N, C-alpha and C positions, 0 to 999 in steps of 0.2 A: 504494500500500500504506500503510495506517495502522498505525503502530507504537505500542505501549503504552509510550511513553517517559514524558514528563511533560507537565503542563498539558493542552492539548487534543489531545495525541498528535502525533507527528511524521509528516507525510505525505511518503513517499518520492517519487523521480522517476517521471514517467510513462514507461512502456515500451509498445512497440507490437507487436501481433501482425501481422507483415507478410503472412503467408500468408492469402489470402482464405478466409473460411468458405464451405463449399459451401452451396448453397440446400437447405434441409431438405426432405425429401420430405413431401408432404401426408399420406400414410398410411404407417404403419410406424414403427419406433422406432430408426432408425439413429443411432449416436453417433460423433462424431469427437473425437480427443484431439490437443492441441497443446502444444508446449513454449514457455516464455517465461522470460526471465531478469531477476530484479530485483537491483538493487544493495542490499547490506545491510552495515551496520556495527554492531558490538556495542553502540555507544552508542545505537543506535536503540531498543533494547528488543525485545520479542517482537511479531511481527505480530499484530494483533488484528482487522483488517478490511481490505477493499480496495475501492477505487472502480473502476468499469468504465465506459467510454464506447464506444458503438457508432457508428462513423462510416459504416456501410453504410446503404442505404435499407431493407433487409430486417431484420426482427427475427430473433433466434436464441434458442434455449432453452439456458440455461447450467445444466448439471447439477451440476458441482462443480469446485472448484479445490484442488489439493494443492500445498503448499509443501514441498519436500524439502531435505534437507541443511541444516536450520537448526542451527547449532552449539549443542550441549548440549540440543537439543530434538527432533532428528530430523525427523519429518513433522508438518505442521500441516494439517488438513483444513477446508475451507469447504464445507458442503452448501448448494447454491444453489437448484436446481429452480425457475428463474424465467425468464420471457421478458424479453429485453433489447431494447428498441427503439432507434431512432436517438436520439442524445443530445439532439436538439432537442425531442423529445417530453416531456422532463422539466424541471421547474424546478430540481431539484437532482440532482446526479450519483447514479447508482445505487451503493449500498453493500452489501457483504455481510460478515457477521461470522464470526469464527472459531467453530468448533463447540463452544465451551465453554459452561458453564452458570453464570450469575451472577444472584443476586437484585439488585435495583437498588442496594441499599446496599453490596453486595460487588463491584460492577462496578469494574474498574480505572479510576481517575479519568480517564485520557486518553480512554476510550471513552464516558464518560457523555454528552458532548455529542452524539456521533453516534447513540447509542442513542435519545436523546430526539428528535432531528431526524427519524430514520427513522419513528418512531411518528406524528409530526406530518404527515409526507408521507402515510402510510396513512389518516389521519383526514380529510384534505382540509379544505375550508372550508365544505362543505355547500351550495355553490351550483353552478349551471351543469349542462349536460347532460354526462353521462359519455361519454368517448371509448373506443374499442376498447383503446387502450394504457394506459388509466388503471389504477391499482392502489388506488383509493380505496374504503374501506369506510364506508358511511354508512347510515342507517335511513330507511325510508319505510313508509307504510301500503299495503295492497293496494288500490290505486286504479286498477289497469290490467287488471282481469278482464273488464269490460264494454266495450261499444262504444256509448256514448251517441249519438254522431253518426250511427251506423247504426241507431238506434232500438232498441238492445238493451242497455240499461244494467244494471249490477249494483250493489248497495250497496257503498260503500267500507268495507272491513273494517279495523278498527284506528283508534284515536283517538277512540272514542266509547264510552259505556256501553251503547248499544243494540247495537253491532256491535264488541265488543272482539276483538283479534287480535294474535298475535305480529307483529313487524315483519319486513320483508324488505329486501334491499339496494336502496338508492336509485339510480334511473336518471336522473331529471331530464329526462324527455322532455317534449315539448310537451303542453299541456293540451287537452282537447277543447273544441269551440265550445259544445256544449250544456251541459256541466258543467265549470266551471273548476277543480273539485277533482279531476277524473279525468284520468289520462294517456291519451294516444292509444295504442291497441294497436300492437304492432310488435316489432321486435327488442329483446330485453331486454339490459341491461348486466350483465356479470359481471366482477368484478375480474380482470385478465388472467391472474394465476397460478391462478385458480380454474377457468380454462377452458383445458385443455391442447391446444386445437386438435385435430388428428387424429393425435396421437402415441400415443394409448392405445387399446387395443382396446375399452375400455368406451365410447368415443365411437361405435363402430359401433352400439351398443345405443341410446344417446341419439339418435343421428342417425336410427335406425330409428323412434323415436317421432315425430320431425318428419316423416319420409317418410310414415308411416302417416296422420298428420293431414292433410297437404297433398296427398298423391298417391293413396294407396291407398283411403281411405274413399270419395272421389268415384267411383272405379272400381267398388268394390263396389256402390255405390248405382246406378250406371248398369247394371251387370250384372243386378241384381235388379228394378229398377223401370222402366227404360227398355227394355232389350233383352230382359228377361224370360227370360234363359237358365236361370234357376233360380227355383223358387217362392219367394215371400216368407215362407212358413211351412214349418215342419217338419211332416211328416204322421205320423211315428211315431218312437219312440225309436231305431229302427234308422236312420232318416233322420238323426238327430242324430249317432249313432256313425259315420255315413259320412264325417263331416268329417275323421276321422283313419283310418278303415278303408278308405275308397275315394277320398275327396276330392270336390271340387265341380268339375264341368267348366265351364271358362270359355272365351270366345272367344280366339283367338290374339292379337288386337290388345290385349285387356285384360291377358292374362297376360304378354305381352312388355313391357308398361309396368311391371309389378310386378317381374318376376324380375331385371332388370339392376341394380336398386338394391342396392348391396353390403350394406347393413345388413339387407336383407330376404331375401337368398338363403337364409340359414340358417333364418329364421323360416318362410318359405313354401316347402315342398318341392314340386317338381313331378316328374312321372315321364316328362316328354317328350311327354305326350299331352294337354296343355292342362288338366291337373287340378291344382287347388290343394288341398294336403293339410296338415293340422295334425298335430303329433306326438301320440301317444296320451297322455292325461293319466294320471298315476300312479294316481288313484283308481279307474280302470276297467281297469287292466292285468291284474289277476288275476280280478276278479269284475265282470261286467257289471251285476249288479242289487244288489250289496251296498249301494250308496248309498241304496236305497229302505227299508232296514231301520230300525226305531226305534233299535236299538243304535248304528248308524253315525251317524244323525242326532244322537244325544246325545253320542257319542264326539267328534264334530268340535267340540262346544262347549268341550271341554277339550284337544283335541289337533289341532284344525283350524287354519285360518289366522287365526281371531279368538278366541283362547282366553282372553282376559282381560276378558270382559264378564259372564260368569256370576257370580251372587251367591248366598250362602246365604240362604234365606228365614227371616227372624227374626220375622215377624208374619204373621197370617192374618186376613182376606184381605189381599193386597198392596195398598198404598196408593200415592198419587201425591204428588209435590211441586209439581204445577202449581197455579196460582192458581185456586181454585174460582169466583171471580167472572168469570174469563175463559173457563174450560173446564168448569165444572160439576163434578160429583162423578165423579172418575176412579177411584174405588176398584174393585178387581176384582170381577167378578160370578161368578167361579169359586166353587163351593161345596165344603165338606168331603166331602159325599156323592159328588160327581163324582170327586174325587181318590181316595177310599178304595176305589172299585171295583177299582183296579189296584194296591193297596198290600199285597196278601197278608195281610190281617188287621191290619196296623199302622194305628193311627189318626193323624190329622193332628197331634193334640197330642203323641203319642209321637214321631212323626217330627221335629217341631220341636225337642223337648227332646233328642233323640239326634242332632241335626244331620244329618238325612238328606233334607231338602227344599231344593231350589235353584230359582232363577228366572233366566230370560233375559228381561229386561224392556226392551222398546223403546217402551213407552207414552208416557213423558214426552218422549222424543227426537222422536217423529214426530207426535203429536197436534197440536202447535201449527202444523205445516206441512201437515197432511193435507188440509184443505179446499182449499188452494192447489195441492198436488200433484195431487189428484184432479180439478182443473179443467183440467189439461194434457190434450192431445188423447187419449192412449191410456191414461193411468194410472187404475187402479182398485185402490187399495191400502188395507191396514189397518195400524193400529199393533198390535203383538202382544205377548202375554205367554205364556211357556212355563214350566210347572212341571215339574220333574224330580225323580225319587226315586232315592236311592242304594241299590242292591240289595246283598244279602249278598255277591255275587261281586265287588263293587267297581266294577261298571259302573253307568251312569246309564240311567234309563228315563223317557221323557216320559209324564206323566200327563194333561195337558190343555193345550190351546192356546186362548187367548182372542184373538179377532179383533175389534178395535174401529174404528169410523169415526165422524167427527163427526156430530152430530145435523143432519139436513137443514135445520132451522129456526134453526140457530145453534150455534156452538161452545160458547156459555155454557150450553147445555142438557145438557151432558154427552154421553158417547158412546152410540152404539148398538152393543151387543156381542153376539157369539155365542160359545159355548164348544163346542169340538170335542174329542171323546174318541177315544182310539186304537181302531182297528177293523182287522180283517184280511180281511174278506169283503164282497163286494157293493159297492153304491154308497157305503156308509159308509166303506169302505177308500179309495175314491177321494177322498172329501171330506177324510179324514184326511191323505192324501198332498198334497192341495191346501193344507190348513192348514199343513203343514210347509213347503211352498214359500213361502207368504206370510211365514213366520218367517224363512226364509233370504233372501228379498228385503230385509226389514228389516236382517238381519244383514250382507248384502253391502254395502248402502249405508252403514251405520254403520261397517263395517270400512274401506271405502275412504276415507271422508271423515274419520273420527275416529281409529280405531285406527291407521290407516296414515298418511294425509296429515297430520292435525293433530298427533297425539301423537308423531310422530317427525320428519317433514320440517319442518313449520312451526315447531314449538317449538324446534328445534335451531338454526335460522338466526340468531336474535339472539345466541346464544352464540358462533357462528362469527364474526359481525361484531365483537362486543365483544372477542373474543380478539385479532383482528388489529389492532384500534384501540388496545389498551391494554397488551398483553403483548408485549414485545420477543421476537425470536427467541432471544435469550440467556436468556429467563426459563424456569425449570424447569417451570412450569405450561403455558407455551406448548408446550414440547417434549412434555409429557405428552398434551395435548389435540389438538394440530394434526393427527395422523393420523386422528382421529375426525371431522374436518370435510371430509376429502378429497372433492371433487366435489359436496358438498351444495348449496352456493349455485348451482352450475351446473345441477344436475338440478332444483332448485326454480324457477330461471328458466325452464327448458324447460317445466316443468309449467304455469307461468302463461301460456305461449304456446300450448300444445297440449292440456293435460290438464284443468285446472280453470277455464279461461277460458270466457266465454259461448259456448254452442254447441260447446264442446270435447268431447273424448272422454268425460269423466266425465258431463257433462250429457246426452250422447246415449245413454249405455248404462247408467246407474244410476238407480234409482227417483226420488230427489229432484229430478232434472232441473235446471231453472234455479235451484232453491232450495238446491242441493247445498252450496256453500261457505258461504252464509249460515247454513245449518243447523249447520255445524261451528263457526261463530262463537258460536252460542248454547251449544254444549257447552263451548267454551273458557272461558265465564264460571265454570265449576265446576272447571277444571283446577287441580291443585295440584302444584307442582314436587316437593315432598318425597314425595308419594304415587307418584311415578314409580319410586322404588326398589322392586324386586320384593317384598321382605318387607312393606313398608308397604302396597303394593297388595293383596297377598293377605289381610292382616289387615283392611284396610278393607272388602273384599268378603266378609268372613266365611269365607274359604276356608282360613284358617290361624289358629291360636291360639298366642300367645306362650308358649313353654315352654323354659326354659333347659336342660332335660335332653335336648331333642330336637336332631337335626342342624340346624344353621343357626339354632338357637334358636326354631324354629317347628315346630308339629305340624300337618300338613296334614289338613284335614277329609276330603278325598277323597285317600286315600293314593296311588292310582294316577292321578295328575293329571300327564300327561307334560310339559306346558309348565312347570308349577311345579316338578316334581322336577328336571328338567334345568336349568331356569332358575336355581334357587337355587344349584346348584353353580357355574354360570357367574358369577352375581352375587357369590358369596363369593370366587371367584378374582379377579374385577375389584377388589373392595373390598380384598382382601389386597395385591394389586399396588399399588394407589393408596396405601394406607397406608404400605407400605414405601418407596415413592418419595417421597411428601410428607415423610415423617419425615427423609429425608436433608437436607432444606433448611429445614424448619421444626421445630426441636426444642421450641419453646415456642409458646403462644398469642400471646405478644407479637410473635414473628417474623411471624405472620400479620397482626396489627394494624398493624405498622410497614412492611409492604410496600406502597409507594405505587402501583405498577403493579397489583398484585392488588386493592387496595381500589377503584381507579378502574374496573378491569375489572368487578368484581362490581356496583358501584353502577350502572354504565351498562347492564349486561345486564338488571338488574331494572328500573331506572327508565325506560330508553328502549326496550330490546329487548322487554321484556314490560311496557311502561309502563301498559297498561290494567289490569294487576293489581298495580301497584307498591305499593298500600296494604295488600295482604293480609298478615296477621300470620305466615303460615307460611314466608315466605322466610327462609332461613338468614341470619344477620346478618354472617357472615364475620368473626367475632371469635375463633374457636378453630380449632385444627388439625382437630377433628372436623367443624366446619362445612365446611372446605375438602375434607377427605377424602370426606365424604358427597356434597357437591355435584359434585365431579369424578367420583365413582363413578357418580352418576346420569347425568351427561352421557355417559360412556363406555358405560354400559349401554344408554341410549336409542339412541345412534348405532350400536351394534353388535348386541347380542343381541336387544333389543326389536324393532328394525327387521327383523332377519332372521326372527324368529318370525312377524311379520305380513306379510312381503313374499314370501319365496321359496316359499311354499306356494300362491301364488295360482293359477298354472296347474295344478300337480299336483292340487288339489282343484276349482278352478273351471273348468278346461279342459273338464270335462263340465258343460255348462250345465244339464243336468237336476239335477245335484247342488247347484250354487250359482247359481240364477237371479238376475238382477239387476233385472228389471222385473216388475211385476204389472199385467195388463191386464184382469182380470176379477175380480169378487167371487165368492164361493162361490155357485153357482147355486141359486135357490130352486125348490122343487118346483113342477111345473106349467109351467115355462118351457122353451123350446126348448133352452137351454143345459143344463138339468138332464137332458132326454131324451138329448142328445148325450153327457153324462157317463155315463149308464147304458149306452149302446150302445158308446161308444168312449172309454174312460177315458184312453188315451194322448193322443188328439186334444184332449180337454178340458184335460188338463194342459198341453199345448203351446200351446193358445190362451190360457192364463192367464199363462205365463211369457214370458221374453225371446224375441222373434221372430228370424228368421234374420239380417237385416241387422245388428241390434244385437248379435247373438251373434258375428258375424264381427268386429265392432269390438272387443267385449269380449275375445274369445279372442286376437286379434292383439296387443292392448296388454298383457294380463296375461302372455302368453308372453314378451314382451320384458322386462317387469318382473321375471319369475321367473328370469331367466338370470344366470349369473356370467360376467364377462369373463375373458379369458385372463390378464390382468395384475392380477386381483383380489388385494388384500392383506388377509389374514384376521387376526382377533383374535390377538394374541400374536406378530405379525410386524411388521416395519418395512420401508419402502421401501429404506432403506440401513442396513447394520449399524453405520455410524458416526454414528448420529443424536445421540449424545452422547459426550463424552470421559470421562464419569464412570463409572469401573469398577464402583462399587457399584450404580449405577442399571442398568447392563448386566447385572450378576449377578441383580438382582431381576427384571428383565424376562425373563431366561432361565428363572428359576423359574416365572414366570407362564406362559410357553409350555409348559413341561413339565407343569404342573398341567392346562392345557387339553387337552393330549394324553391325559393320564390320564382326564379326563372323557369323552373320545370313547370310550375303551374301556368305561367304565361304561354309557354310552348304548347301545352295541352289545350289551352283556350284558343290559341290561333289555329290549331289543327281542327278545331270544331267549328270554325267560322266559315260558312259556305261561300262568303264573298272572296275569300283568299284561295283562289283556285289552284295556285301553284303549290299549296301545302300538301295536297293529296293527289290531284291529277286524275286522269282517266283510269289509272290502275288502282285507285283508292288506297294509296300507301302514304299515311301521314308522315311528314318529315320529322323524325325524332333523333337524328344522329347527334344533335347537340343537347339532348336531354341527359343531364349529368349522371343520374343513377341508373342502374340496370340490375337485372338478375343474371345468373350464370347462363352461358350458352349463346345461341344465335338470336339476338334480340333486336338488332337495328337501332340500338341506343346505347348510352353509357359513355362517359368521358373518363377513362383511367388517368391517373396522375402522369403516367409515363408511357413511352413507346416500348411495350413489353411483348408485342406480338407483331 
């Protein structure tokens, strides 16, 4: 026990826990409590930390330590939540600090030495291969996604201007023979306390992804392509719906290999008759055909799983930012006359001036990669632009879709483009449905790689690393941010192994294929930290106008914009909570400037964690309380509400592959071709031969179902793992107010969803928008905002 006496603190006598700790179960969350007695003398001062040594061969998970009956002090609590290995695993003894909060300058002098030493341990020395028991946080580039020795390399992301990227946790594995800059694929290192073993139910879900990648996908492949127990193509929309209405019959030997995997029992339901059945996706629970309507297509742009890409159209025709010497003239070929057919007498000029035209624009994201993507075996994709019109009833209406592909004689000659207009009858209606499918294929790929992976998972990891390296557990900002990193490093490590790696699940089932993560790197070049704040994002996209008299200081251009309306309330609640909390410890700007740990944290998060963008002028300088409040609010928002908005709707919307296809295998058929004749005779077959086939659909549905689930031990925004996360009563009171405000917002969301005048809240599919409803039950619920990116 380290006592806050004088000098370097007084270390009391060692005492021993004689009773052996039981071997912890691999699964489950059993806890045991033990009593131990320390000698204490008033001259020692108050206990401020304790050392612990584990003499057993097995590690154990230390939850907390309570010191009771301290004279004039009552109970002192140490929140630990850490794995403790045999003492020989560590160069320095493990130390745990009291649950108080101190800025570095206000730390009791006897604890300062220990505070600094512990941070040095967590930083490590940047050398060597990490071991399972290590607790070291360090940075590295994404140099482990490919398999150069196996003939399947991928570019190294991070550390160059060509492929900039956020950093990930350093593993220090052996390098490949073929490329000395790339690490060999294999088990990834996660600092031990980021990986809770199998004590948490959320690990069932992450284990499920591993099982899916290593065990289930090969079985699907065998069933479809070798054993041919089911066709490799869907023959009708009814055939697609049978995935959850009847299921797929599989041979007993294949099903028996899938069903015993504990993580997958819940994911794949069987009825005892060798049938694999998916749960019904929310988008098709009420209406089987609502997804086909233009209103639902447009509604999902603002209330779907990717609601933050749409922009207000501010010039016509839409232009490109791509270099014309490389890609030719990428200006849109859509004409005013084409748009005005469906604008009810309003002209394009009038609609622009009254802020009624919007665009979903994937031209610049896809065109640089499209020649390479379309050289892949089955890909036949376009880059798309969709123009939408805000109707008098507050809903959006698609007016035109532009489909572009690179010129066959070279990208520099500009695109070959066609413009498709809405139609409700005959072959034109099929072509319109196919055009919408091509838009969604762009949207699905961009959503998974950018909106979801890059803009939440990848950009958060550097902040998690820097926080653990430079902010002591005693630091108020550590206590504020720590819950919002829970499991993020762990799930990102798993993603590098099974999801975003070469020939992984994402490359197999989404359009950009082997260029997927490389494509997200090119988008990262234009990532701006301060624009991740929801108000700034809405203003930048032209979806909101700054207006001091409006709620949240913004007037929404689309008033019934479910993601923005609900999101602004959550953002304001987060910002208010962070402001109240930060103000308790930083009364002045000088306090921010003089906090040595805080300044080291921010400097390293920017210069190392996001080092490829470190020269950007938009980074907050961390010189004022407002810099600190805004930066922390963005981190909390990104880890919680932003991730929830783009993650937990994946299966509810995308579980019906007809609604959110992920692959494009055919261009729009030209008249006079066999494909055109098929489209006339059998529109459903033509649609199904264009989008994701059966094998890739099974992969996609399996993974997005796991990603869309909440674990039973999920901790939601406004909650903490332990009520004793701080001893500061004012901080606890502010946190309680935050929780109450979030509960109030849930009521408002439910009221809006019941208001029939707000048509974008539910749409033709009758699916109320609940992705920013803070609380949730376990499972596939289409709601719930966890504290962190943990799946």
